[in-house]
Steps between C-alpha positions, in 0.01 A plus 500: 500500500754781464748259340233392251436862404871562461542192283201597286644849445839365396344231281287762326815703425651186346182427305652591163778306330684822408530590869637154577752548217601839641557349846710218353706754308560714808595197709755397236653846456464640855400840355377630167425830340150518352637525146689174550180330608318629192778355284449157657123479451287519186293782650474875455671733748164617634385142560820410682469816710146401601616150602788652699252726678285202604804311630625808685159571657492140627845549655666231287745746344635843577610775268774753562539814293837515327508827309239485225446125546357272765698196607283210615597212724335221698379574852655197673288513817177486301631218281592301812156570645333381178699175515400449864133568426504256208669239717216530750232392254 
């Protein structure tokens, strides 16, 4: 039951194509600054920031402050957990 809840939470965070695109981008580049992500997607800065917040709250990404910017990267443990949960369907 706990695994089902965990999977549902992660799936909900991935429930928008822009968030899937952001994850793919971060996997490809290892790390990205928010401005770089905005440049890759046809979305406003505020929209990208909201999607990043959802992904971060779900534990799929982490953000580290680098001066005036935030550098985002994949949280590998959560991504591995997501893969394991999906494999158990």
